[in-house]
C-alpha positions in Angstrom: -30.7 -49.3 -38.5 -29.4 -46.1 -37.2 -25.9 -44.0 -38.2 -24.2 -45.5 -35.0 -25.4 -49.3 -35.5 -24.3 -48.8 -39.3 -20.8 -47.9 -38.2 -20.2 -50.6 -35.7 -21.7 -53.1 -38.0 -19.4 -51.9 -41.0 -16.1 -51.9 -38.9 -17.5 -55.3 -37.5 -18.1 -57.0 -40.9 -14.9 -55.1 -42.5 -12.2 -55.4 -40.0 -11.7 -52.1 -40.4 -12.0 -50.6 -36.7 -11.2 -47.4 -37.1 -13.6 -46.8 -39.8 -15.9 -43.6 -39.9 -18.4 -43.2 -43.0 -19.3 -39.5 -43.6 -23.5 -40.3 -43.7 -26.0 -38.4 -42.4 -27.9 -39.4 -38.9 -30.8 -41.4 -40.1 -32.2 -44.8 -40.2 -30.8 -47.0 -42.8 -32.1 -50.3 -44.4 -30.5 -53.0 -44.9 -30.0 -53.0 -48.7 -28.5 -49.7 -48.1 -26.1 -51.2 -45.7 -25.5 -54.0 -47.9 -24.5 -51.4 -50.7 -22.2 -49.4 -48.5 -20.3 -52.7 -47.7 -20.0 -53.9 -51.0 -18.9 -50.2 -52.0 -16.5 -49.8 -49.1 -14.7 -53.2 -50.0 -14.2 -52.4 -53.6 -12.7 -49.2 -52.7 -10.5 -51.3 -50.4 -9.6 -53.8 -53.0 -9.0 -51.0 -56.0 -6.9 -49.3 -53.2 -4.6 -52.4 -52.5 -4.2 -53.2 -56.1 -2.8 -49.4 -56.9 -0.6 -48.7 -54.3 0.3 -52.0 -52.6 3.3 -53.7 -54.1 3.4 -57.1 -52.9 6.5 -58.1 -54.9 8.7 -55.3 -52.9 7.1 -56.1 -49.7 7.9 -60.0 -50.4 11.5 -59.0 -50.8 11.4 -56.8 -47.2 10.6 -60.1 -45.6 13.1 -62.4 -47.1 16.1 -59.8 -46.8 16.5 -58.9 -50.4 
């Protein structure tokens, strides 16, 4: 798949509608796509664990 196809598929499968990977224009294999997808998902999980305080968010929605 080319850069455009890979980008659209990553957006669809990860739910990140505005994600734009910084990759060069070339053909990518399914294995490369799966590696990028896994890496992106791991980065998003890591980000959410580091920077999102779910307890504070719960308190805001409960009016505390």
